[in-house]
C-alpha positions as a printed NumPy array, in Angstrom:
array([[ 79.804,  70.844, 112.847],
       [ 80.896,  72.788, 110.186],
       [ 79.787,  72.43 , 106.258],
       [ 82.208,  70.211, 104.265],
       [ 82.913,  72.836, 101.802],
       [ 83.265,  75.808, 104.23 ],
       [ 85.945,  73.421, 105.876],
       [ 87.68 ,  71.698, 102.33 ],
       [ 88.173,  76.14 , 101.572],
       [ 89.297,  76.879, 105.096],
       [ 92.558,  74.049, 105.569],
       [ 92.964,  75.426, 102.08 ],
       [ 93.642,  78.861, 103.86 ],
       [ 95.584,  77.092, 106.622],
       [ 97.725,  75.583, 105.035],
       [ 98.512,  78.777, 102.725],
       [ 99.335,  80.544, 106.036],
       [101.598,  77.26 , 107.094],
       [103.281,  78.066, 103.966],
       [103.812,  82.171, 103.997],
       [104.649,  81.2  , 108.231],
       [107.446,  79.426, 106.877],
       [108.646,  81.904, 104.141],
       [108.019,  84.511, 106.239],
       [109.594,  83.113, 109.786],
       [112.539,  79.994, 108.48 ],
       [112.716,  82.08 , 105.063],
       [114.951,  84.227, 105.855],
       [117.155,  81.413, 108.16 ],
       [117.496,  79.489, 104.337],
       [118.763,  83.451, 103.1  ],
       [121.536,  84.178, 105.622],
       [123.403,  80.361, 105.57 ],
       [122.638,  80.696, 101.119],
       [125.061,  84.584, 102.39 ],
       [127.086,  83.162, 104.977],
       [130.382,  82.35 , 103.136],
       [129.709,  85.243, 100.703],
       [129.326,  88.228, 102.876],
       [131.13 ,  86.603, 106.708],
       [134.589,  88.159, 105.437],
       [136.417,  86.308, 108.204],
       [135.443,  83.746, 111.236],
       [134.328,  86.78 , 113.466],
       [131.526,  88.465, 111.058],
       [130.713,  84.188, 109.408],
       [130.199,  83.765, 113.859],
       [128.178,  87.373, 113.711],
       [126.299,  85.918, 110.566],
       [125.615,  82.794, 112.576],
       [124.426,  83.55 , 115.801],
       [121.474,  86.112, 114.101],
       [119.948,  83.144, 113.641],
       [120.784,  81.379, 115.975],
       [118.207,  81.333, 118.492],
       [115.345,  80.349, 116.607],
       [116.195,  78.621, 113.097],
       [114.617,  76.003, 114.671],
       [111.834,  77.091, 115.761],
       [111.219,  78.472, 112.34 ],
       [111.481,  75.17 , 111.078],
       [108.705,  73.23 , 112.384],
       [106.529,  75.728, 110.38 ],
       [107.417,  73.363, 107.491],
       [107.134,  70.223, 109.322],
       [103.725,  71.43 , 110.457],
       [103.074,  71.804, 106.856],
       [103.721,  68.698, 106.627],
       [102.048,  66.622, 109.216],
       [ 98.986,  69.077, 108.051],
       [ 99.292,  67.047, 103.966],
       [ 99.644,  64.686, 105.396],
       [ 96.184,  64.832, 107.401],
       [ 93.808,  66.821, 105.706],
       [ 94.186,  66.156, 102.218],
       [ 96.199,  62.347, 102.282],
       [ 95.876,  61.907,  98.592],
       [ 98.133,  64.891,  97.69 ],
       [100.681,  63.426, 101.195],
       [101.158,  60.164,  98.697],
       [100.991,  61.112,  94.964],
       [103.838,  64.1  ,  96.238],
       [105.944,  61.717,  97.742],
       [106.2  ,  59.253,  94.94 ],
       [106.793,  61.808,  92.591],
       [108.709,  64.291,  93.99 ],
       [110.392,  61.728,  96.462],
       [114.496,  62.556,  94.661],
       [113.957,  66.468,  95.4  ],
       [112.585,  66.003,  98.391],
       [115.315,  63.638,  99.364],
       [117.97 ,  66.499,  98.679],
       [116.279,  69.188, 101.065],
       [116.153,  67.09 , 103.793],
       [119.519,  65.842, 103.362],
       [120.326,  69.446, 102.658],
       [118.888,  70.631, 105.722],
       [120.529,  67.936, 108.049],
       [123.912,  70.469, 107.548],
       [121.846,  72.966, 109.699],
       [121.542,  71.705, 113.131],
       [125.223,  69.514, 112.986],
       [126.775,  72.444, 111.124],
       [125.188,  74.816, 113.933],
       [126.7  ,  72.845, 116.431],
       [129.627,  71.467, 115.624],
       [131.723,  74.427, 113.239],
       [132.223,  75.799, 116.774],
       [134.298,  72.728, 118.525],
       [137.258,  73.628, 116.372],
       [139.44 ,  76.104, 115.639],
       [141.132,  74.698, 112.468],
       [139.852,  77.386, 109.942],
       [139.726,  74.52 , 107.382],
       [136.955,  72.663, 109.816],
       [135.571,  75.655, 109.987],
       [135.359,  76.414, 106.221],
       [133.75 ,  72.746, 105.717],
       [131.194,  73.329, 107.773],
       [130.685,  77.307, 105.801],
       [129.941,  75.39 , 102.788],
       [127.527,  73.092, 104.329],
       [125.367,  75.515, 106.092],
       [125.638,  77.363, 102.295],
       [124.271,  74.729, 100.824],
       [121.481,  73.751, 103.647],
       [120.207,  77.389, 102.299],
       [119.983,  77.571,  98.751],
       [119.538,  73.986,  97.665],
       [115.738,  74.108,  99.705],
       [115.236,  77.395,  98.147],
       [115.791,  77.063,  94.651],
       [113.819,  73.53 ,  95.098],
       [110.567,  74.833,  96.339],
       [110.873,  76.79 ,  93.247],
       [111.762,  74.297,  91.128],
       [108.611,  72.773,  93.067],
       [106.177,  74.961,  92.642],
       [107.228,  76.012,  88.813],
       [106.452,  71.983,  88.246],
       [103.471,  72.547,  90.019],
       [102.395,  75.254,  87.83 ],
       [103.216,  72.869,  84.868],
       [101.502,  69.917,  86.084],
       [103.356,  67.053,  87.827],
       [103.003,  63.653,  85.339],
       [101.072,  61.615,  87.737],
       [ 97.231,  59.554,  87.474],
       [ 95.252,  57.106,  89.305],
       [ 94.549,  53.718,  88.55 ],
       [ 90.52 ,  52.439,  88.893],
       [ 91.912,  51.397,  92.523],
       [ 92.755,  54.462,  93.236],
       [ 96.885,  54.436,  93.555],
       [ 99.221,  56.678,  92.313],
       [100.99 ,  56.62 ,  90.096],
       [104.073,  58.569,  88.768],
       [105.708,  58.75 ,  84.969],
       [108.479,  61.135,  85.464],
       [112.056,  61.912,  86.355],
       [114.233,  63.599,  88.748],
       [115.885,  65.365,  85.509],
       [112.679,  66.224,  83.927],
       [111.538,  68.422,  86.613],
       [114.921,  70.459,  86.432],
       [112.892,  71.992,  83.447],
       [113.484,  75.709,  82.439],
       [110.159,  77.201,  83.476],
       [110.813,  75.358,  86.364],
       [114.738,  76.853,  87.108],
       [113.   ,  80.613,  86.538],
       [110.68 ,  80.163,  89.358],
       [113.451,  78.344,  91.212],
       [115.366,  81.732,  90.965],
       [112.759,  83.795,  91.644],
       [112.006,  81.603,  94.847],
       [116.182,  81.737,  95.761],
       [116.849,  85.808,  95.15 ],
       [113.326,  86.118,  97.309],
       [115.135,  84.527, 100.285],
       [118.28 ,  85.633,  99.813],
       [116.536,  89.327,  99.534],
       [114.966,  88.659, 102.767],
       [117.886,  87.087, 104.619],
       [119.989,  90.047, 103.937],
       [117.316,  92.338, 104.8  ],
       [116.838,  90.061, 108.438],
       [121.429,  90.885, 108.537],
       [120.638,  94.898, 107.681],
       [118.311,  94.126, 111.115],
       [120.892,  92.51 , 113.306],
       [123.844,  93.17 , 112.38 ],
       [126.46 ,  96.755, 112.117],
       [129.746,  98.234, 110.766],
       [130.705,  97.128, 107.214],
       [128.442,  93.619, 107.702],
       [125.657,  95.044, 107.868],
       [126.916,  97.214, 104.117],
       [127.505,  94.601, 102.631],
       [123.548,  93.254, 103.563],
       [122.128,  96.143, 102.519],
       [123.697,  95.84 ,  99.343],
       [122.737,  91.711,  98.812],
       [119.408,  92.907,  99.527],
       [119.168,  95.603,  96.487],
       [120.535,  93.429,  93.883],
       [118.861,  89.888,  94.899],
       [115.299,  92.879,  95.12 ],
       [116.646,  93.29 ,  91.56 ],
       [116.785,  90.174,  90.792],
       [113.766,  88.883,  92.431],
       [111.428,  91.897,  90.243],
       [112.85 ,  90.901,  87.137],
       [113.065,  86.758,  87.257],
       [108.535,  87.231,  89.135],
       [107.618,  89.288,  86.069],
       [109.436,  86.627,  83.741],
       [107.685,  84.244,  84.996],
       [104.187,  85.795,  85.085],
       [104.827,  86.638,  81.451],
       [105.464,  83.364,  80.676],
       [102.515,  81.447,  82.639],
       [100.856,  83.918,  80.538],
       [102.116,  82.953,  77.498],
       [103.839,  79.499,  77.333],
       [101.261,  77.637,  80.197],
       [ 98.979,  75.695,  79.277],
       [ 96.974,  75.994,  82.701],
       [ 94.171,  74.041,  83.948],
       [ 90.444,  74.482,  84.376],
       [ 87.321,  72.301,  85.926],
       [ 84.998,  71.522,  83.031],
       [ 81.914,  69.443,  85.484],
       [ 82.469,  67.787,  88.585],
       [ 80.074,  64.781,  89.986],
       [ 77.522,  65.904,  91.808],
       [ 77.878,  66.701,  95.457],
       [ 76.251,  64.213,  96.873],
       [ 78.119,  61.39 ,  94.967],
       [ 80.692,  59.043,  96.075],
       [ 83.82 ,  60.573,  96.911],
       [ 86.256,  60.095,  93.189],
       [ 88.915,  61.68 ,  92.232],
       [ 88.473,  60.275,  88.551],
       [ 84.743,  62.12 ,  88.334],
       [ 85.669,  64.842,  86.928],
       [ 86.274,  66.559,  83.985],
       [ 89.781,  69.047,  82.828],
       [ 90.234,  71.105,  80.42 ],
       [ 94.302,  71.713,  80.017],
       [ 93.871,  75.59 ,  78.015],
       [ 97.233,  78.46 ,  77.36 ],
       [ 96.491,  81.412,  80.053],
       [ 94.058,  79.17 ,  82.559],
       [ 95.432,  80.025,  85.373],
       [ 95.357,  83.761,  84.665],
       [ 91.353,  82.844,  85.194],
       [ 90.458,  83.409,  88.174],
       [ 92.464,  87.111,  88.663],
       [ 88.65 ,  88.065,  86.018],
       [ 86.346,  85.956,  88.47 ],
       [ 87.416,  87.451,  91.75 ],
       [ 89.891,  90.835,  90.662],
       [ 90.886,  91.357,  94.156],
       [ 92.958,  88.345,  94.307],
       [ 95.577,  90.373,  92.066],
       [ 96.356,  92.198,  95.531],
       [ 98.861,  89.126,  95.949],
       [101.859,  89.53 ,  93.214],
       [100.783,  93.541,  93.201],
       [101.668,  93.543,  97.147],
       [104.735,  91.401,  95.938],
       [106.155,  94.156,  93.192],
       [105.502,  96.646,  95.633],
       [106.917,  95.855,  98.616],
       [109.577,  94.185,  96.654],
       [110.477,  97.774,  95.203],
       [110.122,  99.103,  99.197],
       [112.907,  97.443, 100.185],
       [115.465,  98.069,  97.448],
       [114.009, 102.104,  98.245],
       [113.534, 102.054, 102.366],
       [117.477, 100.257, 102.531],
       [118.889, 102.758, 100.225],
       [117.429, 105.789, 102.895],
       [118.189, 103.213, 106.038],
       [115.052, 101.831, 107.392],
       [115.666,  97.961, 108.968],
       [112.176,  97.724, 110.526],
       [110.603,  98.769, 107.426],
       [111.979,  97.028, 105.183],
       [112.456,  94.023, 106.957],
       [108.333,  93.905, 106.76 ],
       [108.056,  94.853, 103.709],
       [110.545,  92.008, 102.967],
       [108.024,  90.136, 104.613],
       [105.384,  91.778, 102.283],
       [107.189,  90.135,  99.566],
       [106.968,  86.427, 100.897],
       [103.409,  86.781, 101.18 ],
       [102.385,  88.201,  98.188],
       [103.868,  85.39 ,  95.843],
       [102.836,  82.872,  98.249],
       [ 99.367,  83.984,  97.342],
       [ 99.798,  84.571,  93.695],
       [100.834,  80.895,  93.487],
       [ 97.855,  79.202,  95.75 ],
       [ 95.685,  81.932,  93.914],
       [ 96.789,  80.604,  90.484],
       [ 96.476,  77.255,  91.135],
       [ 92.705,  77.106,  92.523],
       [ 91.214,  75.286,  93.381],
       [ 94.086,  72.757,  92.394],
       [ 96.611,  71.888,  94.528],
       [ 98.62 ,  70.006,  92.596],
       [ 97.639,  69.765,  88.938],
       [ 98.214,  66.297,  86.362],
       [ 99.533,  66.453,  82.698],
       [ 99.769,  63.106,  82.779],
       [ 95.866,  63.045,  83.152],
       [ 94.159,  65.644,  84.245],
       [ 91.137,  64.299,  85.126],
       [ 93.659,  62.063,  88.305],
       [ 94.424,  66.749,  89.319],
       [ 94.361,  66.83 ,  92.686],
       [ 92.057,  70.177,  94.2  ],
       [ 90.823,  71.093,  97.848],
       [ 87.397,  69.338,  96.43 ],
       [ 88.401,  66.076,  96.245],
       [ 91.645,  65.479,  97.889],
       [ 90.215,  66.453, 100.969],
       [ 89.814,  64.079, 104.395],
       [ 86.411,  62.969, 105.457],
       [ 84.532,  65.698, 107.452],
       [ 85.027,  64.422, 110.569],
       [ 88.308,  64.358, 110.19 ],
       [ 88.96 ,  68.051, 109.12 ],
       [ 86.741,  69.545, 111.762],
       [ 88.713,  68.17 , 114.557],
       [ 91.504,  69.496, 112.984],
       [ 89.497,  72.956, 111.902],
       [ 89.119,  72.957, 115.744],
       [ 92.765,  72.144, 116.846],
       [ 94.323,  74.897, 114.154],
       [ 91.319,  77.594, 115.691],
       [ 92.898,  76.821, 119.262],
       [ 96.455,  76.176, 118.995],
       [ 97.592,  78.184, 115.793],
       [ 97.412,  81.757, 117.998],
       [ 98.996,  80.491, 120.606],
       [102.03 ,  79.622, 118.484],
       [102.274,  82.734, 116.549],
       [101.616,  84.908, 120.127],
       [104.609,  82.403, 121.915],
       [106.84 ,  82.706, 118.466],
       [106.611,  86.982, 118.696],
       [107.118,  86.929, 122.089],
       [110.358,  84.774, 121.547],
       [111.694,  87.365, 118.773],
       [110.957,  90.144, 121.263],
       [113.379,  89.003, 123.512],
       [115.651,  87.117, 121.166],
       [116.131,  91.241, 119.782],
       [118.967,  93.07 , 119.267],
       [122.236,  93.081, 117.337],
       [124.941,  90.607, 117.24 ],
       [128.194,  92.756, 117.402],
       [131.985,  91.971, 117.066],
       [131.893,  93.026, 120.786],
       [128.999,  90.507, 121.374],
       [131.337,  87.318, 119.671],
       [134.688,  88.737, 122.222],
       [132.551,  88.922, 124.948],
       [129.9  ,  85.419, 125.228],
       [131.521,  83.264, 122.565],
       [131.951,  80.203, 124.427],
       [128.125,  80.258, 124.777],
       [127.677,  81.211, 120.896],
       [127.714,  79.693, 118.202]])
């Protein structure tokens, strides 16, 4: 059995990898959905856009479900506090995602343009709302959420849904939205041709420019205007587990502390910025495959930047800093983490290999000719 502290750190890495996998795969699905009524001019082009992600969107969404299950099993206190405090936001994401399977399946059942237009906007909401809400959630994590634990370890949330919609969180929401829209537009350039591909290239450059500006602005705001959290003292390792036993301080600029202690972590924001610039450059030079690799690197860089900034915090508390949840005190038992580690070590590579195989089989461009010849078998 691996050392307990090692397992805690490994599960932080695993869950981070699941979030990166979700952003890289299902991220372009969300971006494509948000672009559907904007780039698609006419029913045929919109069907091309829908069928570019049709064979893989449901498999990509499993990354999010797996990440949620992993958080429930590895960090039960985080799961409990998050679902009680962010319940409305999570329901908003869930209801938006309902439009995806229904929209894909029913849009093409009726030829009425009004019917199809309704589902197009439903798929648009299913892409835009989660992309925005995920960013807003991360923006609130960086500020700390207003929750606390009582003496019986019950979580109490003291905020409201509308308090989540504060200026910094909304800015991070725009970062997330622009990042995923860029990723979706880049994906479309690899799967379409003609005028639709040209419009996707322009959308990728525009979204990439918005991302670079807002990502830089949120970083400056984080350094100058947001209080970071710091663990001043932890209980002895042999003490009974107790979330409230640590001492946590909040000081402006402390979210940058990890980058000073571990300078190699600066690679994450550097990769995000550099890859975003390369997306814009390579779109101009018409290199779709390389552009998609760079866009995927942007997703990974942003997720890792957030993770490295928060480390070792998972869910900071602004109401009672001592109630903040970290990877050291919010985890499951030693045995649970150990069993989960070996299961993940076996099955995660299998999932990655299978996903790669699926994309290899489904590669190629969706064109107007494809829709005309195979229309009855497509969305």
